[in-house]
C-alpha positions as CSV (number, residue, x, y, z in Angstrom):
1,M,0.0,0.0,0.0
2,K,2.3,2.8,-1.3
3,I,1.5,6.5,-1.1
4,K,1.8,7.0,-4.9
5,Y,-0.8,4.3,-5.6
6,L,-3.3,5.8,-3.1
7,L,-2.7,9.2,-4.7
8,Q,-3.4,7.8,-8.1
9,V,-6.7,6.1,-6.9
10,L,-7.7,9.3,-5.2
11,L,-7.1,11.3,-8.3
12,V,-9.2,9.0,-10.5
13,L,-12.0,9.1,-8.0
14,C,-11.9,12.9,-7.7
15,V,-12.3,13.2,-11.5
16,F,-15.1,10.7,-11.5
17,S,-16.8,12.5,-8.6
18,L,-16.7,15.9,-10.2
19,F,-18.6,14.8,-13.3
20,I,-21.4,12.7,-11.6
21,G,-24.7,14.3,-10.8
22,V,-28.1,15.2,-12.0
23,S,-26.7,18.1,-14.0
24,R,-24.7,16.7,-16.8
25,I,-21.3,18.4,-17.0
26,S,-18.4,17.6,-19.4
27,P,-14.9,18.9,-19.4
28,L,-15.6,20.9,-22.5
29,D,-18.5,22.8,-20.8
30,L,-15.9,24.2,-18.4
31,L,-14.2,26.1,-21.2
32,D,-17.0,28.6,-21.0
33,F,-16.6,30.4,-17.7
34,Q,-20.0,32.0,-17.9
35,S,-22.0,28.8,-18.6
36,E,-24.5,27.3,-16.2
37,E,-22.4,24.1,-16.1
38,T,-19.3,26.0,-14.9
39,Q,-21.3,27.7,-12.2
40,V,-22.6,24.3,-10.9
41,F,-19.1,22.9,-11.1
42,L,-17.6,25.8,-9.0
43,I,-20.5,26.3,-6.6
44,S,-21.5,22.7,-5.9
45,R,-19.3,19.9,-7.4
46,L,-15.8,21.3,-6.4
47,P,-16.9,22.2,-2.8
48,R,-18.5,18.8,-2.4
49,L,-15.3,17.1,-3.5
50,L,-13.1,19.2,-1.2
51,S,-15.4,18.6,1.8
52,I,-15.4,14.8,1.2
53,I,-11.6,14.7,1.1
54,L,-11.2,16.9,4.2
55,A,-13.9,15.0,6.2
56,G,-12.6,11.6,5.2
57,A,-9.0,12.4,6.1
58,G,-9.9,14.3,9.3
59,M,-12.2,11.7,10.8
60,S,-9.8,8.8,9.9
61,I,-6.9,10.6,11.7
62,A,-9.2,11.4,14.6
63,G,-9.8,7.7,15.0
64,L,-6.1,6.9,14.6
65,I,-5.2,9.3,17.4
66,M,-7.9,7.9,19.7
67,Q,-6.8,4.4,19.1
68,Q,-3.2,5.3,19.8
69,L,-3.9,7.1,23.0
70,S,-6.4,4.5,24.4
71,R,-4.3,1.6,23.2
72,N,-7.4,0.0,21.8
73,K,-8.0,-0.8,18.1
74,F,-11.8,-0.5,18.5
75,V,-11.9,3.0,20.0
76,S,-12.9,5.9,17.7
77,P,-15.2,9.0,17.9
78,T,-18.1,6.6,17.1
79,T,-17.3,4.2,20.0
80,A,-16.0,6.7,22.6
81,G,-19.0,9.0,22.9
82,T,-17.3,11.9,21.0
83,L,-19.9,12.0,18.3
84,D,-22.7,11.9,20.8
85,A,-21.1,14.6,22.9
86,T,-20.9,16.8,19.8
87,K,-24.5,16.1,19.1
88,L,-25.4,17.3,22.6
89,G,-23.3,20.4,22.0
90,I,-25.1,21.2,18.8
91,L,-28.5,20.9,20.7
92,V,-27.2,23.3,23.3
93,S,-26.1,25.8,20.7
94,L,-29.4,25.6,18.9
95,L,-31.5,26.1,22.1
96,L,-29.4,28.6,24.0
97,F,-27.5,30.4,21.2
98,A,-30.0,30.4,18.3
99,N,-28.4,33.4,16.7
100,A,-24.8,32.2,17.0
101,T,-22.6,32.1,14.0
102,M,-21.4,28.8,12.5
103,L,-18.0,29.4,14.1
104,E,-19.6,30.0,17.5
105,K,-21.7,26.8,17.2
106,M,-18.5,25.0,16.3
107,M,-16.7,26.2,19.4
108,I,-19.7,25.2,21.6
109,S,-19.8,21.7,20.0
110,F,-16.0,21.5,20.4
111,V,-16.2,22.1,24.1
112,F,-18.8,19.3,24.5
113,A,-16.9,16.9,22.2
114,L,-13.7,17.5,24.2
115,A,-15.5,17.1,27.5
116,G,-17.0,13.8,26.3
117,S,-13.7,12.5,25.1
118,L,-12.0,13.5,28.4
119,L,-14.7,11.8,30.4
120,F,-14.4,8.6,28.4
121,M,-10.6,8.6,29.0
122,Q,-11.3,9.0,32.7
123,I,-13.7,6.1,32.6
124,L,-11.1,4.1,30.7
125,D,-8.5,4.7,33.5
126,R,-10.9,3.4,36.1
127,I,-11.7,0.2,34.3
128,K,-9.6,-2.8,35.3
129,F,-10.8,-5.3,32.8
130,K,-9.4,-3.7,29.6
131,D,-10.4,-6.3,27.0
132,A,-10.2,-5.1,23.4
133,I,-14.0,-5.6,22.9
134,F,-15.1,-4.5,26.4
135,I,-13.7,-1.0,26.1
136,P,-15.6,0.1,23.0
137,L,-18.8,-1.4,24.4
138,V,-18.4,0.9,27.5
139,G,-17.9,3.7,25.0
140,L,-21.0,2.8,23.1
141,M,-23.0,2.7,26.4
142,F,-21.6,6.1,27.4
143,G,-22.5,7.5,24.0
144,N,-26.0,6.1,24.2
145,I,-26.5,7.9,27.5
146,L,-25.4,11.2,26.0
147,S,-27.6,10.5,22.9
148,S,-30.6,9.8,25.2
149,V,-30.1,13.0,27.1
150,T,-29.9,14.9,23.8
151,T,-33.1,13.3,22.5
152,F,-34.9,14.0,25.8
153,F,-34.2,17.7,25.7
154,A,-34.8,17.9,22.0
155,Y,-38.3,16.4,22.5
156,R,-38.9,18.9,25.3
157,A,-37.9,21.8,23.1
158,N,-39.7,20.4,20.0
159,A,-36.4,20.4,18.2
160,I,-36.1,16.8,17.0
161,Q,-36.6,17.6,13.3
162,N,-34.1,20.5,13.5
163,M,-31.6,18.1,15.1
164,S,-32.2,15.5,12.5
165,A,-31.5,18.0,9.7
166,W,-28.2,19.0,11.4
167,L,-27.0,15.5,12.1
168,Q,-27.9,13.4,9.0
169,G,-24.6,12.9,7.2
170,D,-25.1,14.3,3.7
171,F,-23.0,16.0,1.1
172,S,-25.8,16.9,-1.2
173,M,-26.3,20.3,0.4
174,I,-22.6,21.2,0.4
175,M,-21.9,24.2,-1.7
176,K,-19.7,27.2,-1.8
177,G,-20.0,29.2,1.5
178,R,-21.2,26.2,3.5
179,Y,-18.1,24.0,3.8
180,E,-15.2,26.3,4.5
181,L,-15.2,25.4,8.2
182,L,-13.7,22.1,7.2
183,Y,-10.4,23.8,6.3
184,I,-9.7,23.8,10.0
185,S,-8.8,20.1,9.4
186,I,-5.7,21.0,7.4
187,P,-3.7,22.6,10.3
188,I,-5.0,19.8,12.6
189,I,-3.7,17.1,10.2
190,I,-0.3,18.9,10.1
191,L,-0.2,19.2,13.9
192,S,-1.1,15.5,14.2
193,Y,1.9,14.6,11.9
194,L,4.3,16.8,13.9
195,F,3.3,15.3,17.2
196,A,2.9,11.8,15.8
197,N,6.0,10.4,17.6
198,R,4.8,11.8,20.9
199,F,1.4,10.2,20.4
200,T,3.1,6.9,19.7
201,V,5.1,7.1,22.9
202,A,2.1,8.1,24.9
203,G,0.3,5.1,23.5
204,M,2.8,2.8,25.2
205,G,1.5,3.8,28.6
206,E,1.9,6.6,31.2
207,D,4.8,5.0,33.1
208,F,6.8,4.3,29.9
209,A,6.2,7.8,28.5
210,T,7.1,9.5,31.8
211,N,10.3,7.5,32.0
212,L,11.3,8.8,28.6
213,G,10.7,12.4,29.8
214,L,7.4,12.9,28.0
215,S,4.6,14.9,29.6
216,Y,2.0,12.2,29.3
217,K,-1.1,14.1,30.3
218,R,-0.2,17.1,28.2
219,V,0.2,15.0,25.1
220,V,-3.1,13.1,25.7
221,N,-4.9,16.3,26.2
222,L,-3.5,17.7,23.0
223,G,-4.5,14.6,21.1
224,L,-8.1,14.8,22.5
225,I,-8.3,18.5,21.6
226,L,-7.4,17.7,18.0
227,V,-9.9,14.9,17.9
228,A,-12.6,17.1,19.3
229,L,-11.9,19.9,16.8
230,I,-12.1,17.6,13.8
231,T,-15.3,15.9,15.1
232,A,-17.0,19.2,15.8
233,T,-16.2,20.7,12.4
234,V,-17.2,17.6,10.4
235,V,-20.5,17.0,12.3
236,L,-21.5,20.7,12.0
237,T,-20.7,20.9,8.3
238,V,-21.6,17.4,7.0
239,G,-23.4,15.5,9.8
240,M,-22.5,12.3,11.6
241,I,-20.4,9.8,9.7
242,P,-20.2,6.5,11.7
243,F,-17.4,3.9,11.7
244,L,-15.0,6.0,9.5
245,G,-12.5,6.7,12.3
246,L,-12.8,3.1,13.4
247,I,-12.2,1.0,10.3
248,I,-9.7,3.0,8.3
249,P,-6.9,3.0,10.9
250,N,-7.4,-0.7,11.5
251,I,-7.1,-1.4,7.7
252,V,-3.9,0.7,7.5
253,S,-2.4,-1.0,10.6
254,I,-2.7,-4.4,9.0
255,F,-0.4,-3.4,6.2
256,R,1.7,-0.6,7.8
257,G,2.0,-1.4,11.5
258,D,1.2,0.9,14.4
259,H,3.8,3.7,14.1
260,L,1.6,6.7,13.9
261,Q,4.0,8.9,11.9
262,K,4.4,6.2,9.2
263,T,0.7,5.3,9.0
264,L,-0.8,8.8,9.3
265,P,-0.5,9.8,5.5
266,H,-1.9,6.4,4.5
267,T,-4.7,6.8,6.9
268,A,-5.6,10.2,5.6
269,L,-5.5,9.2,2.0
270,L,-7.4,5.9,2.5
271,G,-10.1,7.7,4.6
272,A,-10.6,10.2,1.7
273,I,-10.7,7.4,-0.8
274,F,-13.2,5.3,1.2
275,L,-15.5,8.3,1.7
276,L,-15.3,9.2,-2.0
277,I,-16.3,5.6,-2.9
278,C,-19.2,5.6,-0.6
279,D,-20.4,9.0,-1.9
280,I,-20.1,7.9,-5.5
281,L,-22.0,4.7,-4.8
282,G,-24.7,6.7,-3.0
283,R,-25.1,9.0,-6.0
284,I,-25.4,6.2,-8.7
285,L,-27.2,3.4,-7.0
286,I,-30.7,5.1,-7.1
287,Y,-29.8,7.8,-9.7
288,P,-31.0,10.6,-10.0
289,Y,-31.7,10.4,-6.2
290,E,-29.0,10.0,-3.5
291,I,-28.4,7.8,-0.6
292,S,-27.0,9.8,2.4
293,I,-23.4,9.3,3.2
294,S,-24.1,8.3,6.8
295,L,-26.3,5.4,5.6
296,M,-23.7,4.3,3.0
297,V,-20.8,4.5,5.4
298,G,-22.9,2.8,8.1
299,I,-23.8,-0.2,5.9
300,I,-20.3,-0.7,4.4
301,G,-18.5,0.3,7.6
302,S,-20.4,-2.0,9.8
303,G,-19.7,-4.9,7.5
304,I,-15.9,-4.1,7.6
305,F,-16.1,-3.7,11.4
306,L,-17.6,-7.2,11.7
307,Y,-14.8,-8.6,9.5
308,L,-12.2,-6.9,11.7
309,L,-13.8,-8.5,14.8
310,F,-13.8,-12.0,13.3
311,R,-10.3,-11.5,11.9
312,R,-9.0,-10.5,15.4
313,K,-10.6,-13.7,16.8
314,V,-9.0,-15.9,14.1
315,Y,-5.5,-14.3,14.6
316,A,-5.7,-13.9,18.4
């Protein structure tokens, strides 16, 4: 699994994605900058492609960091309550700060996502039976509690439909002016690469990291901040995308091992490729209608997740 091959696959999928849709656009149409096809391409198709790449790379790296810090291959924003904490933050921003800007809503959601991630890590520290399957089950139960609290208050405020519109993972409404928040993922990915070696050492345990002179808690907190930022921006812009941060790092680790700095570029590229494939399938299976990205990733991702579980049992 070499970088150049992943880049080639990503490039082919990008070209394919740009020219799929209800509005038929050919490369020759783009020669006329004033044509309707060019406007659709610039306002809708290109922003959609960029948002898919940024969301796919960002959520995959968020899952990779969480797995490294928790020392568990089945921990991700989906199975650690981070997505559900973000969901609660969005509800709070809608109810208490209805006139807040998108950036302000992102900051509120980020605070809740970070708090949820920190609380999960605290729960993890207190669990003595750290089985690989038991830990994500605890995370799912924790996430379900947060989701139930969110649903309860959403019902009380008659905001269920509003919440559903925000959280349904979907790229069909992405257009120019509505996706730029995802650019926050770029400096986060760069920071993740720069601190990759420290995350790797922190993943070996607090005692080991402290003996090497690493500030364990500071590195863990930094990793969780990066995860929370990525999760908040993706959920606010696109909606909830399940399993992405869970399966992609596991697939990469099978071929590339567990050194975060070496696997991070592959994880980012494979995450973008996987999300692009799911998006393209969702656009052509029931053309001219679309299947939402959360449904496509949920179906395909859950199947891959089950395969990883059975594979772990076989090679245990």
